[in-house]
N, C-alpha and C positions, 0 to 999 in steps of 0.2 A: 237688692239681694246680695249678700256677702259672698266673698270668693269661696269660702269653705262650703257654703250651702250649694253654690254652683258646682263645685267639684264633687260633692256627695251625690247630687242629682245625676251628674254625668256618669259617675261610677256605677250608680244603681241601675241606670239605663243599660249600661254595658253588661252588668251582671244579669239583668232580666233577659237580655239577648242570649247570654250563655246558658241560662236555665232553660230557655225555650229550645235551644240547640241540643241540650242534653236530653230533653224529653223526646225530641225528634229522633235523635240517635238511638235511644233506647227502644222506641217504638219500631223504628225501621229494622234494627238488628233482630229484635224478637220476632218481628214479622218474617224476616228472611229465614231465620232458624225454624220458625213454625212451618213455613212453606216447604223448606227442605225436608223437615220431618214428615210432613203430610205426604209429600211425593214418595219418600222412601217407604213409608208404611203402606201406601196404596199400591205401589209397585210390588211389594212383597205379598200383599193380599191377593192381587190379581194372579201372581205366579202360583201361590198356594191354592187359590180357587180352582184354577185349571187342573192342577195336579190332583186335587181332591176329587174333582169330577171324573178324571181318568181312573182314579182308584175306586171310585164308587161303581164305575162300569166293570172294573175287574172283579169287584165283590159280587156284582150281579152274575158275572160269568162263573164265579166259584159256586154260587148257589145253583145255577143252572147245571153245572157239571155234577154237583152232588145229587141233584134231582134225577139226572140221567143215569148216574151210577146206581142210585136206589132202585129205579125202575128195572134196570138190567139185572140187578141182584134179585129182585122179587120175581122176575120172570125165570131166572135160573132156579130159584127155590121151587117154583111150580113145576118146572121140567123135571127136577131131581125127585120130586114127590111122585111123579108118574112113571119114571123109568130109571134104569141104572145109570150111574155116572159113566160117561164115555169121553172120548177126546174132545168133543164139542163142549161138554160141561166143564172140563178142565180149562179149555181156552176161555170160556165165559168167565170163570173165576179169575183167571189171570187178567182178563180185560177190566174187570171191576177193580182189581188191585192196582192195575196200571192207571186207571182213571183216578183212583184215590191218590196215587202218587203225583199225578199231574195237578190235582186240586191242591195238594199240600205245597208243591213248588210254587204254584200261582199265589197261594196264600202267603207264603214266606216272602215272595217278591213284593206282594202288596204291602205287607207289614214293614218291610225294609224301606220301600219308597215313601211310605207314610211317615216313618220316623225321620228319614232324611229331609223330607219336605218341611216338617214341623220344627226340626232342630237346626236347619241350615242357617248359619250366621250370615249377617246379623239378624237376630230376631227383633220383634217389635220392642221387647224389653231392652235389648242392646241399643236400639235406635233412640229410645226415650232417655236412657242413661247418657248417651253421647250428647243429646240435646241439652240435658241438664248441665253437663260438664262445659259445654260451649257457652251456656248462659253464665255460668260461674266465672269462666275465663274472661268473658266480655264484661261482666259486672265489675271486675277489677279496674277496667278502664273508666267505667262510669263513676266509680268511687274516686278515682283520681280527678275527674272533672268536677265532681261535687266538692272535693277538698279545695280545688282551685277557686270555686265559687265562694266557699266559706272564707278562704283567705282573702278574697276580694272584699267581703264585708268588713273584715278586720282592718284592712288597709284603706278603706274608703275615707276614713276620717283620721287626721293626724292627732293622735292622743297626747302628744308631747306639749308641754307648756310653751306658749309663745315666747320667743326670745325677748320681746319687749317687757315681759313680766320680770325676768331676771334683772334686766337693766334698771327698771323702775324700782324694784326692791332694793337694789344696791344703792340707788340714790337716796332712798328713804333711810336705809341703815347707816350709810356712810356720809350723809350730808351734815352731820352735827346738829340736826334739828332738835334732838333731845336735850341738848345743852341749852339751846335758845328757849325752848318751850317749857323746860323744867321749873322755871322760876328765876327770879332775879338773884336769889342767893346761890343758885346752881348747886344745891345740896346734892352730894353723891347719891344719897338714898332716893331723892326725887328723880335724879337722872336715871338711876336703875329702874325705878318704878315706871317711868315713862317708856324706857326701852322695852321692859317686860310687856307693857300695854301694847306697844307697837307690834311685838312678836305675836301676841295673842290675836291681835286684829288681822295680822297677815297670815296666821296659821289657825284659823277657826276650827278646822277639822281635827287637828292634833289636840286642841283644847277639849273638843267634844268627846274624843276617844278617852281622854283622861277621866 
C-alpha cells in the first residue's frame, strides 16, 4: 500500500470520527434544548392549570351569587305585590343591588386574573421562539464543524504534481535527446517536430482541449 493511500485512509478515519462527534453534539444539544423547553412549558401549564381551577371556582361563586340575588329579588317582588313598599322593601332592594355590585367586582377580578395568567410572559409561544433561536445559534457551531470536515476532505490528498515529475520533465526537455533522435542529419525541422511530439506526449490534456 502506497504512502498516499495510507495517508488518505488515516485522514478519512479521522474525518469519520469528527462526523460522528458532530452527530452526537447535535443530538445532545437538541435534546438539552428540548428538555429545557419541555420543562418550561410544563411548569407554565401547571401554574396556569391551578390558576384556571381557582378561577373556575370563582365563576361558580359568581353564578351562585347571581342565583341568590335572583331569588331575593323574586321574593321582594312577591312581597311588593301584596303590600306597600316600606323600609324593609327598600332595604331588600339595596341588598340586591349590593349583591350585584359584589358579583360585578368578583367578575372583574376573575377576568383580570384570567388575562394575567394567560398573558404572563414568557408564554408557550415565547418559549418556542427562544428554543428556535437557541437552535439557530447552536447551528452556526455545527456549520463550522461541518466546514472543518469538508476542508478535511479537500486536504486528505495532495493534489499537487509530485516534484519528481518536474525533475524528470526537465531532463526530457533539456537533455538534448531531440537532437540525437531527430536523425543523422539533425535537420532543424526534424528536431522541432520531435520536440513538438514530446510536448504533445507530456501534455495530452492540453492537446485534447484543443
